C-alpha positions as a printed Julia matrix, in Angstrom:
167×3 Matrix{Float64}:
  19.03    6.36   24.14
  17.21    7.97   21.2
  13.46    7.62   20.75
  11.63    6.81   17.56
   9.93    9.94   16.26
   6.87    9.66   14.06
   7.64   11.03   10.61
   4.56   10.15    8.55
   1.04    8.96    9.03
  -0.08    6.32    6.58
  -3.58    4.98    6.38
  -5.34    1.84    5.26
  -8.92    1.43    4.06
 -10.9    -1.67    3.2
 -13.97   -2.18    1.01
 -15.92   -5.42    1.34
 -17.87   -6.34   -1.79
 -21.55   -7.22   -1.48
 -20.94  -10.16   -3.84
 -17.7   -11.88   -4.73
 -16.27  -11.16   -8.16
 -17.87  -13.88  -10.25
 -14.84  -15.3   -12.06
 -11.31  -14.74  -13.24
 -12.28  -13.01  -16.49
 -14.27  -10.35  -14.6
 -11.45   -9.98  -12.06
  -8.84   -9.59  -14.79
 -11.03   -7.07  -16.65
 -11.18   -4.92  -13.49
  -7.4    -5.02  -12.99
  -6.56   -4.52  -16.68
  -9.09   -1.68  -16.99
  -7.61    0.04  -13.96
  -4.1    -0.11  -15.41
  -5.14    0.9   -18.94
  -7.55    3.7   -17.96
  -5.5     5.02  -15.01
  -8.53    6.67  -13.34
  -6.35    7.78  -10.39
  -4.15    9.79  -12.78
  -1.03    8.07  -11.49
   2.21    9.46  -12.86
   5.31    7.67  -14.09
   8.45    8.25  -12.04
  12.11    7.32  -11.77
  13.52    5.0    -9.15
  17.22    4.11   -9.04
  17.62    5.72  -12.46
  14.96    3.55  -14.11
  11.55    4.67  -15.38
   8.65    3.15  -13.46
   5.03    3.08  -14.61
   2.71    5.2   -12.48
   0.42    2.23  -11.91
   1.57   -1.38  -12.22
   1.03   -4.81  -10.72
   3.54   -5.36   -7.94
   2.36   -8.84   -6.96
  -0.43  -11.21   -7.82
  -1.63  -14.75   -7.2
  -4.45  -16.98   -8.36
  -5.57  -20.08   -6.46
  -7.63  -22.84   -8.1
  -9.63  -25.2    -5.88
 -10.55  -28.75   -6.77
 -12.65  -31.46   -5.17
 -12.54  -35.17   -5.88
 -15.84  -37.05   -5.68
 -16.5   -40.76   -5.61
 -19.37  -42.46   -7.49
 -21.81  -41.44   -4.72
 -20.85  -37.74   -5.12
 -19.1   -37.87   -1.75
 -16.0   -35.68   -1.47
 -12.98  -37.92   -1.0
 -10.25  -35.33   -1.54
  -9.43  -31.69   -2.18
  -6.6   -29.84   -3.85
  -5.52  -26.19   -4.02
  -3.05  -24.87   -6.58
  -1.6   -21.38   -6.04
  -0.25  -19.8    -9.22
   1.79  -16.63   -9.85
   0.01  -15.54  -13.07
  -3.26  -15.91  -14.94
  -1.5   -18.02  -17.58
  -0.13  -20.36  -14.9
  -3.59  -20.59  -13.28
  -5.23  -21.54  -16.6
  -2.5   -24.09  -17.35
  -2.76  -25.58  -13.85
  -6.54  -25.95  -14.08
  -6.18  -27.76  -17.4
  -3.37  -29.99  -16.11
  -5.1   -30.98  -12.87
  -8.39  -31.79  -14.63
  -6.49  -33.96  -17.14
  -4.42  -35.79  -14.51
  -6.15  -39.15  -14.39
  -3.33  -40.68  -12.34
  -3.96  -38.12   -9.58
  -7.72  -38.72   -9.67
  -7.11  -42.48   -9.46
  -4.69  -42.07   -6.56
  -7.21  -39.95   -4.64
 -10.09  -42.23   -5.6
 -12.55  -39.9    -7.27
 -13.38  -37.67  -10.21
 -11.73  -34.24  -10.23
 -14.01  -31.22  -10.35
 -12.81  -27.61  -10.54
 -14.64  -25.85   -7.7
 -14.27  -22.41   -9.29
 -16.64  -20.71   -6.82
 -13.97  -21.3    -4.18
 -11.06  -19.99   -6.28
  -9.27  -16.89   -4.98
  -7.52  -14.09   -6.83
  -5.39  -11.2    -5.64
  -3.58   -8.43   -7.46
  -1.66   -5.63   -5.73
  -1.14   -2.47   -7.73
   1.62   -0.03   -6.88
   0.44    3.5    -7.62
   2.35    6.79   -7.78
   0.12    9.76   -7.06
   0.64   13.12   -8.71
   1.59   14.46   -5.24
   4.54   12.03   -5.12
   3.01    9.49   -2.71
   3.32    5.8    -3.47
   0.38    3.71   -2.3
  -0.98    0.23   -2.92
  -4.38   -1.08   -3.95
  -4.94   -4.8    -3.46
  -7.97   -6.22   -5.2
  -9.23   -9.63   -4.18
 -12.29  -11.59   -5.06
 -14.19  -10.34   -2.0
 -12.63   -6.98   -1.15
 -10.26   -4.18   -2.07
  -7.69   -2.76    0.33
  -5.99    0.61   -0.05
  -2.78    0.95    1.96
   0.17    3.24    2.63
  -1.49    6.52    1.74
  -1.72    9.72    3.76
  -3.55   12.19    1.5
  -7.33   11.69    1.8
  -7.77   12.74   -1.84
  -6.21    9.38   -2.79
  -8.89    7.46   -0.89
 -11.53    9.67   -2.48
 -10.22    8.93   -6.0
 -10.1     5.19   -5.34
 -13.54    5.16   -3.74
 -15.07    7.14   -6.63
 -13.54    4.7    -9.11
 -14.73    1.64   -7.14
 -18.26    3.08   -6.93
 -18.36    3.05  -10.73
 -17.2    -0.56  -11.15
 -20.14   -2.94  -10.99
 -18.0    -5.91   -9.87
 -16.75   -3.98   -6.81
 -20.07   -2.95   -5.32
């Protein structure tokens, strides 16, 4: 019987933020700035005959949290809505807050508990050395995965050090 033989060594690194990213607009500015500025100098490449951007969002989600309070400010219900895009998140927040039938059914006023919202965006990055790695940015941390060259971690860490929201 054949044995599995190690062929590569990939690493993962995590950075916990001192403070959570304050809101979706700050979060989106970090992600958009990273893609637009390309501080890692990611390079475009071809996969299955198609051109692929050197840095691009590979998956994302945005979760809005709501509480329902009665007239005594007692929580009588909660709701979470997980959305695939920022546009869907914004639409869902508006729809849930406007849904009086839902608030009546639960028995309280609906309040968007935005401090409890969560956001996540995973970026697929193609390094100049040919490696593909992933950077997942959340509200409370960033996680770098599937890299082997330490210079990649150094580039990501240097960038994160310069982004106020990620300290």
